[in-house]
N, C-alpha and C positions, 0 to 999 in steps of 0.2 A: 504494500500500500504506500501511496505517496504521502508525504508529510508537507504541510505548508511551509514555505521558506521563511516567511515573516508573519508576525501576528498582525491581524487587521485591527484597526482602531475601532472604537465603539460606533462612531458616526458612520464609518464606511460600511460596517456590517448592518447597521440599522437602516441605512439608505438602501441597501440591496434588498433587505427584507420588507421594506415598505411597499414594494411592488407585488407582494405575494398575497394581498388581501383578496377576499371573495367579493364578487359583484352580486347585485340584486338580480333575481331571475325575472326577466321580462315576461309578463303574462298577456295573452290576447283573450278576447272575449269570443266565445263560440256564437256564430251568427244564428244557429238553429235554436239553441236552448238558453244562451246567455250566461253560461258558466265560464269561469276563468280556466283557460287551458294554456299549456306551453305552445309557443308558436311552431308551426310546421309539424304538428302532431294531431292524431285523430282524437276527437273529444271522447273521453271515456264515459261520459254521461249519456250522450245520444248516439255516438258512433258516426258522426258526420265529419267530413273534411272537405274544404274547398267547395261547399255548397251541395255536396252529394253524400249519400249514405255509403260508407265504406265497409263498416262491420255492423252486424245486427247485435243490439244490446238488449238483453232480456231485463225485465223489471225485477227489482228485488221482491222477495216474498211479502213484505209488509205493504207494498204499494199495489199489489195485484188486487183486482176486484174479483169477488166471488160470484160465480155464475149460479143462478137459482133455477131450479126446475119449475117452469111455469107453463 
């Protein structure tokens, strides 16, 4: 393993590490359902991307309506 030739000063090391911060995730609004989604991704709520249905998303059990025999 290589060993640094000279010790870095505090300011030099901190200046380098200042660029390693995380950035906010930019969110887009789904045109179909209005939920926040990551850009260029299929909406997990409704399954639409770019104005068309890409995947079929089934409703969760609690949101399904019960069919009655009538």
